Structures are given as structure tokens and as C-alpha cells.
N, C-alpha and C positions, 0 to 999 in steps of 0.2 A: 503493499499500500504506500510505503514511503517514496519509492520511484515515481508512480503516476502522479503523486502530489508535487513532487520536484519538477516533473515534466510540465505539469500545469502551469507552476510559476514561470517557468521559462518561456512557454507559449504565450502567457498572459502578458508578460513584458515584451514579447515580440508583437503581439497584437496591438498593444499600446503604441509601439513605435509605428506600425502600419497605419493606425488611427491618426497619429500626428502627422504623418506624411500625407495621407489622402484628405483627411477632413480639415485640418488646420492649415495644410499647405506648407509645411517645413520643407525647404528644398534639399532634403537629403533623402537617400533610400530608406524605407522603414526598417530594413534589417540592421542598418547602422545606427538608427536613432535608438531602436531596441537595445543594442549593445551599449550605447552611452548611457540609457537609462539604467541598465543593469549595473553599469560601473558606478554610477550615482548612488544607486541603492546599496551596493556593496560598501562604498566608502563612507556613506552616512550611516552604516550598520542597520539599515532597515530590514536588509536581507543578510544573514551571516552566511559565510561560505559553506559551513556545515550543512545549511538547509538546503543547499543544492549540489553538494558533493558528489552525490551518487550519480546523477545525471551528467554533471560536468565530467566525471571520470570517463563515464560511457563514451561521451562525445569525444574527449581527447584520445582515448584508446583506439576509436574508430575515425580518426580525422582524415585518413587517407581517403577514405569513401567520399568524403566532401569535395575531393578534388577531381573526381572522375567527371561529373557533368561539364565543368569549365574546360577540362582538358579535351573531352570529346567535341565541345563547340570549337575550339581552336582547331582541331583536326578538321572539322568540317568547313572552315574557312581558311584552310591551309594555303591556298594559292595566294590570298590576299595577304597573310602573314609572311609568307616567303618573298613577295615582291617588296616588302617594306622591312626586310630584316636589317639592313644597316641602321635605319632609325631606330628599330627595337633594340638592337645591341647597343647604341649610343645611349639611349635612355637608361637601359638597365646599368650600364656601368656609370652614368652620371649620378643616378639616384643611389646607387650603392655607395659612391664615394660622398654625396651629401649626407647619407644616413650615418656613415662612419664618422664624418666630421662633427655631425650634431650630436652624436653619442659621445665622442671624445669631449667636446666642450661641455656637455652636461655632466660628465664625469669629473672633469676637472673643477667645475663649479662645486659639486658636492665634495670633492676633496678639500679644496681651498676652504670651504665652509666649515668642514670638520676640524681642519688644523687651526682655524680662527678660534673656534670654540675650546679647542684643547689648550691653545696659547693663554687664552682668557682665564681658564681654570688654573694654569700653572701660575700666572700672575697673582690671581687672588690668593692662592696658596702661599706663595712666597711673602706676600704682604701681610697675611695673618701670622706667618711664623715670624717675620720681623717685628710684627707688633707685640708678639708674645715675648720675644727676647728683650725688647725695650721695656716691657712692662707696661704698655699702653693698651688700652682698649678703644677703639674707634677713634684713636688720634688724640685722646685725652690722658693726662698723667695723673 
């Protein structure tokens, strides 16, 4: 009974995304809106990961099956893809490099932020030790 309930939660979120796309007119595909809604619900802890872990594990374990329809569609339009292969190759390389650069910058940002926090903690510790040695508390004697 647990798995059908988890699946119902996932489908309800997906349906909400489709609703926002079709009725409200949000200019994104409904499935993308549904994933963003799920992310928001998980981040705000309205839905806990344990509540959908069974279905999520199933989907992740069978992820390869979800690539079959797009792969078959690409094979169906194979001549069009082959005629534009230099552009596709360039775009793949360019977006890979952009992704690597963006990932590196984000990583550097978080490393610098962590180092800054560690330095602040060390400074505060040194100041408190210095105050203890001098017999002062909060700068008073």
C-alpha cells in the first residue's frame, strides 16, 4: 500500500505541473514545472524524502528505460541529425565546457566561503584565549 500512495503523490505533483502549464499558462513544460514543485516541496520539508523513497528508488533503478523513447525518436529523424552533426558536436562540447566552468566557479565559491568561516572561528578563538591570558572579559579589566 505504501508504493501506490507514493506513486499517487508523484503523479499529483506532476498533474499540478501540467495544470500550471495549461491553465495558468506558465511558459515551461508541465513535467519541468512538476519537478520544480517537487524540489520546492522537498526543500521546504512539506514532503520528506522518506515519503517517496520507494518510488524514487524504483525510478532510479530503471532510469535507462526512460531514455528509450527519446533514443527511438532520434533514430526516426536520423537523417536530420546526421545533416547537422557539426553543429550538434560543437554545442555538446561548448555546453560541456560551460558546465565544467560553472561547476568549478560554484565549487570555488563554497570553498572560499568555508575557509572564511573557519578563519573567523580561529580569530574568535585566538581573541578569547588572549582575553583569558590578560584576565579580561569583553575588553574590561
